[in-house]
Biopython code that builds the backbone (N, CA, C, O; Angstrom):
import numpy as np
from Bio.PDB.StructureBuilder import StructureBuilder

atoms = [
    (1, "MET", "N", (83.408, 87.788, 91.158)),
    (1, "MET", "CA", (82.567, 88.113, 90.040)),
    (1, "MET", "C", (82.724, 89.640, 89.638)),
    (1, "MET", "O", (82.815, 90.521, 90.493)),
    (2, "LEU", "N", (82.745, 89.860, 88.426)),
    (2, "LEU", "CA", (82.964, 91.225, 87.920)),
    (2, "LEU", "C", (81.982, 91.514, 86.758)),
    (2, "LEU", "O", (81.910, 90.708, 85.831)),
    (3, "ALA", "N", (81.279, 92.550, 86.773)),
    (3, "ALA", "CA", (80.472, 92.915, 85.530)),
    (3, "ALA", "C", (81.088, 94.191, 84.931)),
    (3, "ALA", "O", (81.435, 95.147, 85.625)),
    (4, "VAL", "N", (81.190, 94.139, 83.680)),
    (4, "VAL", "CA", (81.944, 95.212, 82.958)),
    (4, "VAL", "C", (80.989, 95.604, 81.739)),
    (4, "VAL", "O", (80.511, 94.774, 80.966)),
    (5, "ARG", "N", (80.787, 96.925, 81.676)),
    (5, "ARG", "CA", (80.091, 97.456, 80.416)),
    (5, "ARG", "C", (81.136, 97.765, 79.380)),
    (5, "ARG", "O", (82.147, 98.404, 79.672)),
    (6, "ILE", "N", (80.890, 97.303, 78.140)),
    (6, "ILE", "CA", (81.908, 97.699, 77.138)),
    (6, "ILE", "C", (81.072, 98.246, 75.899)),
    (6, "ILE", "O", (79.891, 97.915, 75.787)),
    (7, "PRO", "N", (81.629, 99.014, 75.046)),
    (7, "PRO", "CA", (80.960, 99.544, 73.874)),
    (7, "PRO", "C", (80.433, 98.515, 72.983)),
    (7, "PRO", "O", (81.040, 97.451, 72.853)),
    (8, "GLY", "N", (79.296, 98.767, 72.333)),
    (8, "GLY", "CA", (78.677, 97.770, 71.459)),
    (8, "GLY", "C", (79.519, 97.205, 70.398)),
    (8, "GLY", "O", (79.405, 96.020, 70.084)),
    (9, "GLU", "N", (80.358, 97.993, 69.829)),
    (9, "GLU", "CA", (81.232, 97.511, 68.693)),
    (9, "GLU", "C", (82.175, 96.501, 69.358)),
    (9, "GLU", "O", (82.374, 95.445, 68.758)),
    (10, "MET", "N", (82.784, 96.720, 70.555)),
    (10, "MET", "CA", (83.768, 95.821, 71.101)),
    (10, "MET", "C", (83.000, 94.511, 71.494)),
    (10, "MET", "O", (83.571, 93.428, 71.367)),
    (11, "GLU", "N", (81.707, 94.589, 71.973)),
    (11, "GLU", "CA", (80.979, 93.392, 72.267)),
    (11, "GLU", "C", (80.697, 92.594, 71.073)),
    (11, "GLU", "O", (80.736, 91.365, 71.135)),
    (12, "THR", "N", (80.408, 93.229, 69.960)),
    (12, "THR", "CA", (80.049, 92.574, 68.648)),
    (12, "THR", "C", (81.404, 91.749, 68.238)),
    (12, "THR", "O", (81.330, 90.575, 67.876)),
    (13, "ARG", "N", (82.592, 92.420, 68.320)),
    (13, "ARG", "CA", (83.748, 91.768, 67.897)),
    (13, "ARG", "C", (84.008, 90.532, 68.893)),
    (13, "ARG", "O", (84.432, 89.464, 68.450)),
    (14, "LEU", "N", (83.749, 90.717, 70.194)),
    (14, "LEU", "CA", (84.062, 89.683, 71.118)),
    (14, "LEU", "C", (83.111, 88.488, 70.870)),
    (14, "LEU", "O", (83.486, 87.327, 71.035)),
    (15, "ASP", "N", (81.847, 88.825, 70.460)),
    (15, "ASP", "CA", (80.902, 87.801, 70.235)),
    (15, "ASP", "C", (81.356, 86.977, 68.982)),
    (15, "ASP", "O", (81.345, 85.746, 69.020)),
    (16, "LYS", "N", (81.732, 87.630, 67.939)),
    (16, "LYS", "CA", (82.260, 86.907, 66.696)),
    (16, "LYS", "C", (83.378, 86.019, 67.040)),
    (16, "LYS", "O", (83.399, 84.852, 66.650)),
    (17, "LEU", "N", (84.390, 86.580, 67.822)),
    (17, "LEU", "CA", (85.578, 85.763, 68.175)),
    (17, "LEU", "C", (85.106, 84.577, 69.025)),
    (17, "LEU", "O", (85.646, 83.488, 68.826)),
    (18, "ALA", "N", (84.208, 84.684, 69.896)),
    (18, "ALA", "CA", (83.771, 83.633, 70.768)),
    (18, "ALA", "C", (83.150, 82.530, 69.925)),
    (18, "ALA", "O", (83.485, 81.355, 70.072)),
    (19, "LYS", "N", (82.260, 82.915, 69.058)),
    (19, "LYS", "CA", (81.487, 82.027, 68.176)),
    (19, "LYS", "C", (82.432, 81.270, 67.278)),
    (19, "LYS", "O", (82.301, 80.061, 67.084)),
    (20, "LEU", "N", (83.452, 82.045, 66.697)),
    (20, "LEU", "CA", (84.447, 81.451, 65.787)),
    (20, "LEU", "C", (85.273, 80.385, 66.367)),
    (20, "LEU", "O", (85.621, 79.396, 65.723)),
    (21, "THR", "N", (85.616, 80.627, 67.733)),
    (21, "THR", "CA", (86.645, 79.730, 68.300)),
    (21, "THR", "C", (85.911, 78.749, 69.255)),
    (21, "THR", "O", (86.541, 77.773, 69.665)),
    (22, "GLY", "N", (84.698, 78.929, 69.615)),
    (22, "GLY", "CA", (84.023, 78.062, 70.508)),
    (22, "GLY", "C", (84.429, 78.302, 72.065)),
    (22, "GLY", "O", (84.147, 77.503, 72.958)),
    (23, "ARG", "N", (85.090, 79.448, 72.245)),
    (23, "ARG", "CA", (85.417, 79.766, 73.696)),
    (23, "ARG", "C", (84.384, 80.839, 74.188)),
    (23, "ARG", "O", (83.762, 81.548, 73.396)),
    (24, "PRO", "N", (84.251, 80.907, 75.472)),
    (24, "PRO", "CA", (83.473, 81.870, 76.048)),
    (24, "PRO", "C", (84.083, 83.316, 76.006)),
    (24, "PRO", "O", (85.307, 83.444, 76.049)),
    (25, "LYS", "N", (83.287, 84.366, 75.925)),
    (25, "LYS", "CA", (83.760, 85.701, 75.914)),
    (25, "LYS", "C", (84.660, 86.006, 77.129)),
    (25, "LYS", "O", (85.648, 86.734, 77.032)),
    (26, "SER", "N", (84.294, 85.447, 78.216)),
    (26, "SER", "CA", (84.986, 85.701, 79.433)),
    (26, "SER", "C", (86.456, 85.195, 79.354)),
    (26, "SER", "O", (87.340, 85.734, 80.019)),
    (27, "PHE", "N", (86.687, 84.168, 78.539)),
    (27, "PHE", "CA", (88.040, 83.721, 78.331)),
    (27, "PHE", "C", (88.927, 84.852, 77.728)),
    (27, "PHE", "O", (90.038, 85.103, 78.195)),
    (28, "TYR", "N", (88.391, 85.526, 76.670)),
    (28, "TYR", "CA", (89.145, 86.537, 75.997)),
    (28, "TYR", "C", (89.309, 87.745, 76.829)),
    (28, "TYR", "O", (90.358, 88.383, 76.737)),
    (29, "VAL", "N", (88.289, 88.153, 77.703)),
    (29, "VAL", "CA", (88.447, 89.236, 78.590)),
    (29, "VAL", "C", (89.541, 88.925, 79.558)),
    (29, "VAL", "O", (90.366, 89.806, 79.800)),
    (30, "ARG", "N", (89.628, 87.757, 80.137)),
    (30, "ARG", "CA", (90.771, 87.353, 81.097)),
    (30, "ARG", "C", (92.086, 87.462, 80.338)),
    (30, "ARG", "O", (93.072, 87.965, 80.877)),
    (31, "GLU", "N", (92.111, 87.025, 79.169)),
    (31, "GLU", "CA", (93.342, 87.067, 78.371)),
    (31, "GLU", "C", (93.804, 88.424, 78.200)),
    (31, "GLU", "O", (94.994, 88.699, 78.354)),
    (32, "ALA", "N", (92.884, 89.344, 77.871)),
    (32, "ALA", "CA", (93.253, 90.762, 77.598)),
    (32, "ALA", "C", (93.754, 91.342, 78.900)),
    (32, "ALA", "O", (94.764, 92.047, 78.916)),
    (33, "LEU", "N", (93.069, 91.060, 79.990)),
    (33, "LEU", "CA", (93.547, 91.575, 81.360)),
    (33, "LEU", "C", (94.856, 91.032, 81.723)),
    (33, "LEU", "O", (95.688, 91.759, 82.265)),
    (34, "GLN", "N", (95.102, 89.760, 81.452)),
    (34, "GLN", "CA", (96.429, 89.060, 81.783)),
    (34, "GLN", "C", (97.518, 89.775, 80.947)),
    (34, "GLN", "O", (98.596, 90.057, 81.469)),
    (35, "SER", "N", (97.263, 90.054, 79.727)),
    (35, "SER", "CA", (98.237, 90.660, 78.854)),
    (35, "SER", "C", (98.615, 92.083, 79.175)),
    (35, "SER", "O", (99.755, 92.496, 78.965)),
    (36, "HIS", "N", (97.658, 92.832, 79.685)),
    (36, "HIS", "CA", (97.793, 94.298, 79.768)),
    (36, "HIS", "C", (97.847, 94.783, 81.210)),
    (36, "HIS", "O", (98.304, 95.904, 81.433)),
    (37, "LEU", "N", (97.396, 93.988, 82.237)),
    (37, "LEU", "CA", (97.351, 94.453, 83.559)),
    (37, "LEU", "C", (98.626, 95.039, 84.050)),
    (37, "LEU", "O", (98.601, 96.121, 84.638)),
    (38, "ASP", "N", (99.670, 94.438, 83.862)),
    (38, "ASP", "CA", (101.066, 94.930, 84.260)),
    (38, "ASP", "C", (101.354, 96.295, 83.810)),
    (38, "ASP", "O", (101.816, 97.116, 84.603)),
    (39, "GLU", "N", (101.079, 96.628, 82.428)),
    (39, "GLU", "CA", (101.362, 97.757, 81.778)),
    (39, "GLU", "C", (100.437, 98.855, 82.417)),
    (39, "GLU", "O", (100.870, 99.977, 82.682)),
    (40, "ILE", "N", (99.192, 98.488, 82.639)),
    (40, "ILE", "CA", (98.222, 99.496, 83.223)),
    (40, "ILE", "C", (98.577, 99.814, 84.584)),
    (40, "ILE", "O", (98.442, 100.984, 84.942)),
    (41, "GLU", "N", (99.035, 98.904, 85.446)),
    (41, "GLU", "CA", (99.557, 99.099, 86.778)),
    (41, "GLU", "C", (100.732, 100.022, 86.799)),
    (41, "GLU", "O", (100.795, 100.939, 87.618)),
    (42, "GLU", "N", (101.649, 99.799, 85.928)),
    (42, "GLU", "CA", (102.779, 100.576, 85.859)),
    (42, "GLU", "C", (102.532, 102.077, 85.450)),
    (42, "GLU", "O", (103.124, 102.997, 86.014)),
    (43, "THR", "N", (101.667, 102.258, 84.485)),
    (43, "THR", "CA", (101.215, 103.612, 84.086)),
    (43, "THR", "C", (100.597, 104.324, 85.119)),
    (43, "THR", "O", (100.933, 105.492, 85.314)),
    (44, "TYR", "N", (99.645, 103.726, 85.888)),
    (44, "TYR", "CA", (98.925, 104.464, 86.901)),
    (44, "TYR", "C", (99.871, 104.650, 88.159)),
    (44, "TYR", "O", (99.774, 105.667, 88.846)),
    (45, "THR", "N", (100.706, 103.744, 88.425)),
    (45, "THR", "CA", (101.603, 103.898, 89.557)),
    (45, "THR", "C", (102.552, 105.068, 89.247)),
    (45, "THR", "O", (102.856, 105.870, 90.129)),
    (46, "ALA", "N", (103.035, 105.164, 87.941)),
    (46, "ALA", "CA", (103.895, 106.303, 87.578)),
    (46, "ALA", "C", (103.169, 107.631, 87.722)),
    (46, "ALA", "O", (103.684, 108.601, 88.277)),
    (47, "LEU", "N", (101.972, 107.629, 87.206)),
    (47, "LEU", "CA", (101.151, 108.868, 87.285)),
    (47, "LEU", "C", (100.930, 109.345, 88.780)),
    (47, "LEU", "O", (100.949, 110.533, 89.102)),
    (48, "TYR", "N", (100.722, 108.308, 89.649)),
    (48, "TYR", "CA", (100.467, 108.653, 90.975)),
    (48, "TYR", "C", (101.730, 109.175, 91.637)),
    (48, "TYR", "O", (101.668, 110.130, 92.411)),
    (49, "ARG", "N", (102.870, 108.570, 91.348)),
    (49, "ARG", "CA", (104.099, 109.072, 91.859)),
    (49, "ARG", "C", (104.487, 110.442, 91.352)),
    (49, "ARG", "O", (105.138, 111.196, 92.076)),
    (50, "LEU", "N", (104.102, 110.800, 90.108)),
    (50, "LEU", "CA", (104.370, 112.100, 89.656)),
    (50, "LEU", "C", (103.533, 113.103, 90.419)),
    (50, "LEU", "O", (103.993, 114.202, 90.727)),
    (51, "GLU", "N", (102.315, 112.729, 90.722)),
    (51, "GLU", "CA", (101.321, 113.638, 91.471)),
    (51, "GLU", "C", (101.603, 113.716, 92.954)),
    (51, "GLU", "O", (101.267, 114.709, 93.600)),
    (52, "HIS", "N", (102.225, 112.664, 93.511)),
    (52, "HIS", "CA", (102.457, 112.634, 94.924)),
    (52, "HIS", "C", (103.973, 112.164, 95.146)),
    (52, "HIS", "O", (104.258, 111.045, 95.571)),
    (53, "PRO", "N", (104.887, 113.118, 94.818)),
    (53, "PRO", "CA", (106.311, 112.772, 94.969)),
    (53, "PRO", "C", (106.805, 112.459, 96.382)),
    (53, "PRO", "O", (106.467, 113.157, 97.338)),
    (54, "ALA", "N", (107.553, 111.471, 96.491)),
    (54, "ALA", "CA", (108.055, 111.132, 97.807)),
    (54, "ALA", "C", (109.420, 111.791, 98.067)),
    (54, "ALA", "O", (110.064, 112.264, 97.130)),
    (55, "LYS", "N", (109.865, 111.824, 99.337)),
    (55, "LYS", "CA", (111.187, 112.463, 99.648)),
    (55, "LYS", "C", (112.239, 111.618, 98.961)),
    (55, "LYS", "O", (112.199, 110.388, 98.938)),
    (56, "ARG", "N", (113.213, 112.383, 98.387)),
    (56, "ARG", "CA", (114.339, 111.759, 97.755)),
    (56, "ARG", "C", (115.554, 112.049, 98.680)),
    (56, "ARG", "O", (115.653, 113.114, 99.289)),
    (57, "TRP", "N", (116.468, 111.058, 98.754)),
    (57, "TRP", "CA", (117.618, 111.264, 99.532)),
    (57, "TRP", "C", (118.917, 111.202, 98.652)),
    (57, "TRP", "O", (119.007, 110.384, 97.737)),
    (58, "THR", "N", (119.821, 112.002, 98.922)),
    (58, "THR", "CA", (121.051, 112.016, 98.216)),
    (58, "THR", "C", (122.019, 110.911, 98.874)),
    (58, "THR", "O", (121.843, 110.507, 100.023)),
    (59, "LEU", "N", (122.954, 110.503, 98.122)),
    (59, "LEU", "CA", (123.914, 109.568, 98.741)),
    (59, "LEU", "C", (124.542, 110.067, 100.099)),
    (59, "LEU", "O", (124.658, 109.347, 101.091)),
    (60, "ASP", "N", (124.903, 111.287, 100.029)),
    (60, "ASP", "CA", (125.400, 111.863, 101.312)),
    (60, "ASP", "C", (124.511, 111.792, 102.502)),
    (60, "ASP", "O", (124.910, 111.493, 103.627)),
    (61, "GLU", "N", (123.214, 112.099, 102.171)),
    (61, "GLU", "CA", (122.254, 112.020, 103.325)),
    (61, "GLU", "C", (122.044, 110.586, 103.796)),
    (61, "GLU", "O", (121.902, 110.328, 104.991)),
    (62, "LEU", "N", (122.028, 109.674, 102.859)),
    (62, "LEU", "CA", (121.970, 108.229, 103.204)),
    (62, "LEU", "C", (123.119, 107.813, 104.082)),
    (62, "LEU", "O", (122.948, 107.161, 105.112)),
    (63, "GLU", "N", (124.246, 108.195, 103.663)),
    (63, "GLU", "CA", (125.532, 107.809, 104.396)),
    (63, "GLU", "C", (125.581, 108.443, 105.833)),
    (63, "GLU", "O", (126.203, 107.919, 106.757)),
    (64, "GLN", "N", (124.894, 109.580, 105.940)),
    (64, "GLN", "CA", (124.819, 110.238, 107.296)),
    (64, "GLN", "C", (123.655, 109.659, 108.120)),
    (64, "GLN", "O", (123.532, 109.963, 109.306)),
    (65, "GLY", "N", (122.855, 108.879, 107.539)),
    (65, "GLY", "CA", (121.655, 108.305, 108.249)),
    (65, "GLY", "C", (120.569, 109.222, 108.336)),
    (65, "GLY", "O", (119.623, 108.937, 109.071)),
    (66, "LEU", "N", (120.574, 110.288, 107.683)),
    (66, "LEU", "CA", (119.477, 111.243, 107.751)),
    (66, "LEU", "C", (118.131, 110.750, 107.309)),
    (66, "LEU", "O", (117.082, 111.303, 107.642)),
    (67, "ASP", "N", (118.203, 109.690, 106.545)),
    (67, "ASP", "CA", (116.875, 108.961, 106.104)),
    (67, "ASP", "C", (116.166, 108.390, 107.289)),
    (67, "ASP", "O", (114.944, 108.249, 107.272)),
    (68, "ARG", "N", (116.924, 108.046, 108.351)),
    (68, "ARG", "CA", (116.280, 107.309, 109.520)),
    (68, "ARG", "C", (115.803, 108.302, 110.585)),
    (68, "ARG", "O", (115.235, 107.920, 111.608)),
    (69, "GLN", "N", (116.039, 109.518, 110.326)),
    (69, "GLN", "CA", (115.605, 110.550, 111.346)),
    (69, "GLN", "C", (114.146, 111.032, 111.070)),
    (69, "GLN", "O", (113.755, 111.172, 109.911)),
    (70, "GLY", "N", (113.372, 111.275, 112.111)),
    (70, "GLY", "CA", (112.020, 111.746, 112.046)),
    (70, "GLY", "C", (111.620, 112.197, 110.746)),
    (70, "GLY", "O", (110.480, 112.625, 110.566)),
]
sb = StructureBuilder()
sb.init_structure("model")
sb.init_model(0)
sb.init_chain("A")
sb.init_seg("    ")
for serial, (resi, resn, name, xyz) in enumerate(atoms, 1):
    if name == "N":
        sb.init_residue(resn, " ", resi, " ")
    sb.init_atom(name, np.array(xyz, "f"), 0.0, 1.0, " ", f" {name:<3s}", serial, name[0])
structure = sb.get_structure()
């Protein structure tokens, strides 16, 4: 179970859509998450990686096995 606060204008639009189609508001919230969650995950993962860069290996270092050392 998840409770989410949304701006009034957004809730008004969601209410109208739900009444127009006979579907619950939660249906459209799930649809929106389903459609955009991958994009949101990719964005925040990229930002995290920019802020916390990992060690990068050159091909030479990989061939020498330096990536397996301490």
